[in-house]
C-alpha positions in Angstrom: 17.2 5.8 21.5 14.2 3.7 20.4 15.1 0.3 19.4 13.0 -0.5 16.6 13.5 2.6 15.1 17.5 1.9 14.6 16.9 -1.7 13.6 14.7 -0.2 10.4 16.6 2.8 10.0 19.9 -0.3 9.6 17.8 -2.5 7.4 16.7 0.8 4.8 20.4 2.1 4.5 21.0 -2.0 3.0 17.8 -1.8 1.3 18.9 1.7 -0.2 17.5 4.7 1.7 19.1 7.6 0.1 20.9 10.2 1.9 18.8 12.5 2.2 16.2 10.3 3.8 19.2 8.7 5.9 19.6 11.8 7.7 16.4 12.7 8.4 15.3 9.6 10.1 14.5 10.1 14.2 16.3 7.0 15.6 13.8 7.8 17.9 10.6 7.4 16.4 7.7 5.8 18.0 5.3 2.8 16.8 3.3 5.4 15.6 6.1 8.1 13.9 7.4 4.7 12.1 3.7 4.0 10.9 3.1 7.5 9.5 6.8 7.6 7.9 5.8 3.9 5.9 2.5 5.8 5.1 4.6 8.8 3.2 6.7 6.2 1.5 4.9 3.1 0.2 6.1 2.9 -2.8 9.3 2.5 -2.2 9.0 0.2 0.7 6.6 -1.9 -1.3 9.0 -2.0 -4.5 11.6 -3.3 -1.5 9.4 -5.4 0.1 10.3 -3.0 3.1 10.5 -3.8 6.1 9.9 -7.5 5.6 6.7 -9.3 6.2 8.1 -10.8 9.3 9.5 -7.9 10.9 5.5 -6.3 10.2 4.0 -8.8 11.8 6.3 -9.3 15.0 5.9 -5.1 15.6 3.0 -3.5 13.3 0.5 -6.1 13.1 -1.1 -4.0 15.7 -4.9 -2.1 16.4 -2.5 1.5 16.0 -1.6 0.1 12.9 -5.1 -0.6 11.8 -6.3 2.7 12.7 -3.6 4.1 10.5 -4.7 2.2 7.5 -1.9 -0.3 7.5 -2.9 -3.5 7.2 -1.2 -7.1 7.4 -2.3 -10.5 7.2 -6.1 -9.7 7.4 -8.8 -10.2 5.9 -10.7 -6.4 5.4 -14.2 -6.1 4.6 -14.8 -1.8 4.4 -16.2 0.9 3.0 -13.2 3.4 2.7 -13.5 6.5 4.6 -9.7 7.6 4.4 -7.6 8.6 1.4 -4.9 6.3 2.4 -4.5 2.2 3.0 -1.8 -0.1 2.7 -2.5 -4.1 2.6 0.2 -6.6 2.8 -0.5 -10.4 2.4 -4.3 -9.1 2.8 -7.7 -10.1 1.5 -10.0 -7.2 0.8 -12.7 -5.8 -0.2 -13.9 -2.3 -0.4 -16.3 0.2 -1.5 -15.3 3.6 -2.1 -17.6 6.8 -3.4 -15.0 9.6 -2.5 -10.8 9.9 -3.3 -8.8 7.5 -2.0 -5.9 5.2 -3.0 -5.2 1.8 -2.2 -1.8 0.3 -1.7 -1.6 -3.7 -2.2 1.4 -5.5 -2.0 2.9 -9.1 -0.5 0.3 -11.4 -2.4 -2.6 -9.6 -1.8 -6.2 -9.9 -3.0 -8.3 -6.8 -3.6 -11.7 -6.2 -4.8 -12.7 -3.0 -5.2 -15.9 -1.1 -6.3 -15.7 2.5 -7.2 -18.8 4.3 -6.5 -20.2 6.6 -8.9 -18.4 9.6 -8.9 -15.4 8.7 -7.1 -11.4 8.7 -7.9 -9.6 5.7 -6.7 -5.6 5.4 -7.1 -4.7 1.7 -7.3 -1.0 0.9 -7.0 -0.5 -2.9 -7.0 3.1 -5.1 -6.2 3.9 -8.6 -6.3 1.5 -11.2 -7.1 -1.1 -8.8 -5.6 -4.8 -9.8 -7.6 -7.1 -6.7 -8.2 -10.5 -6.8 -9.1 -12.0 -3.4 -9.8 -15.7 -3.0 -10.6 -16.3 0.4 -12.1 -19.7 2.4 -11.5 -21.0 5.3 -13.3 -18.8 7.9 -13.9 -16.0 6.4 -11.3 -12.5 7.2 -12.4 -9.6 5.2 -11.2 -6.2 5.0 -12.2 -3.8 1.9 -12.0 0.3 2.1 -11.0 0.7 -1.6 -11.7 4.3 -2.9 -10.0 3.0 -6.5 -10.1 3.4 -9.8 -12.3 -0.6 -9.6 -12.9 -3.0 -8.5 -14.7 -5.6 -6.7 -13.3 -9.3 -7.0 -13.7 -11.9 -4.0 -14.6 -15.6 -4.2 -15.3 -18.0 -1.4 -15.7 -17.4 2.4 -17.2 -14.2 3.2 -19.2 -13.0 5.9 -17.5 -9.6 4.4 -16.4 -5.8 4.2 -16.5 -3.1 1.6 -16.1 0.5 3.1 -16.0 3.0 -0.5 -16.1 5.1 0.8 -13.5 7.0 -2.5 -13.4 11.4 -2.4 -14.4 11.9 -3.8 -17.6 15.1 -5.9 -18.1 17.3 -5.1 -21.2 
């Protein structure tokens, strides 16, 4: 049994992991498999701040995580060439010219340039601050879970979906 995988399972159940995912969890997952699982479920994780930033720093602030597109406490400048990136407590500058999705959580600051013809999706949480420049016929869809407004300049081909939970 992988001690980290077992510990994360216990924490995930406390955070509200459903029975189906609890049964599917492999207590022997390697660090790479845990990162893959995180990347396939980023909304659930970011909404619950799971795992904690301290735990991510301890176990996943690694070259392996960066190679998988998961960044923690980092300054990142890149031309996006992958489909999915997750940023936790990062300062980020990205140019994307293709199809890409970015997740921002735990106070990240992001500036994204979406080039002509690109299709970009952004999910942001907590107090993350996001600024996007659309060029030409770039398309953008934003899922807002965070507290701050997103800044969008340039094109008009975008949608912002407010996904914040409403208190009654």
